[in-house]
C-alpha positions, 0 to 999 in steps of 0.5 A: 711375728711369723705363724709359728711364733704367734701359735707358740704364744697363744698357747702359752697364754691359753695355758695361763688362762685355762690350763689348770681347768681344761688341760691341753685343750687350753693350748689348743685354742690359745693356739688357734685364737693366736693365729686368727687376727693373722687371718687379714691376709685372706683379703688379698684373695679379693682386692689388689696388694695395696689395698690388702697391705693397707688393711694388714694389721689393722682391725683384726689387730686392734683393741676393738676386735679383741673386745668384739670377737673373744666373747664370739669365740668364747661362746663358740668353744663352750658349745662345743664342749657344752656336755662336759661344762669344764669351763663357762663361755666366760672363761673361754671368752677371756681365754680368746681375749688375752691371745687376740690382744697379746698378738698385736702387742708383740707385733707392734715390736716389729718393722710393720707394726699394728693399728692396736687403736684402730679406727685411729689412724696410728700405727705402732712399730717399735722395730726392735725384733725381726718377724722371724727370730728363733732365739725369741720362738725356739725356746719358748716352743721347746718350753710349751711342748714339754709342759704339754706332757704334764697333767694339768694339775702338775707344777711343772706344767706351769713352771715350764710355760712361765719360763718360756713366757719369762725368757721370751720377754726378756729377749724382747726387752733385751732387744729394746736395749740392743736398738737403743745402743745401735741408734747411738752407733748409727748416728755416731757414723753419720755425724763422723761421715758428715751426712746431714740427715732428716730422718733415720730408722733401723731395724734387725735383719732376718733371723737375729737381732745381732745384725741391724740395717739402717735407712737415712733420708736426706732431702734428695736421697736415702742412704742404706747401712748395716751394722754388726754387734760383732763388727771389729771395724766399727765403720759403716759404708752406706749406699746412696739412693737418688730420690728421683725428686722430678718424677716425684713431683710429676706424680704428685701432679698426675698420679695423686690417688695412688701416689698418696695411698703409697706414700701414707702406707710407706710413711714417706719412706720411698724410692720411685723409677719410671717404667714403660708401662707406669712406675716402681714404688719401692718401700724403704722402711724394710731395707734390702734383702742383699748387702750390696747397692741394688734397688731391685733388692729392696724388700717391699715394692710395687709396680703400678701399671698405667697403660691398663684400664683400670690402672693395676697395681701388684707387689714384686717379690724379692729376687728368688735366685738370690736368696740362697746366696744372700742367706750365706751373705747374712750369716758371714755379716752377722759374724762382722765379716765385711765384702768389699763394697763401693759407696758410689751408687745410686738408681741407674 
């Protein structure tokens, strides 16, 4: 999830653990500890984009990290407040553990997922909530802020925090049921359109759990379609993207190291394009930012330059000039307003 959400969750967990003893300091350190696992993004300073993404939500989001880092942070916090002795280092360690642990538990519900059981090669990704969802975050944030204005011994402080935890958890569970419902919708529509597929994945679009985007894999192509719970017309238009199988075969034979790493990172959901200096790898798991057929709008993509020695790889940003337009289209599409599009698509 986004940093603000993890701060709010960490503050709430910190309050539950030690709020009665240390007051707002519990929220403060819960919020800080709740953001620490995401510091793995700093790896990008020292390495290339591919390696950084391979490591993202890995070790720092694991149970192993929780077990070794929480007593260290607990001891440091205890040393900071050693004169007051409001809580023991073990109590600060437990606060650190639960804030570290709830962070990857929440992240596991997103599309990227987490390696909770690192070093085992297993990524949990339930894909039932977007990384930025104001319905989850904003009421939770408001309730935690309100709790801060009550003294630590006041009952209302705990009521506000537990209400925030309860509402956010209920909403998270609700998105699981929405996902199951949407899964049936997509499968029924694929059957109606007689699209025989090998794999299907879907996730909510940015800022909401109403509009969902599906990516469908067949032998030689991917299909991408969107469905809103508010759609009156239940027919779904799918945009087709050719897999470019000849290029894949070349890459398997000639560019095995990069190709294998990218294939593993994307769990096999990818498109390939050749270019003068090398090729572009597009990760299909996260869908695209637009509501039209355009491979350049696919969220995650990498450019591999084989004309340089050593080869270089960099992550491509989605076209920023389209973001304002896309946000407007997003809210229209959430409301069930469809823009006429052509089903005849494919890579140029």
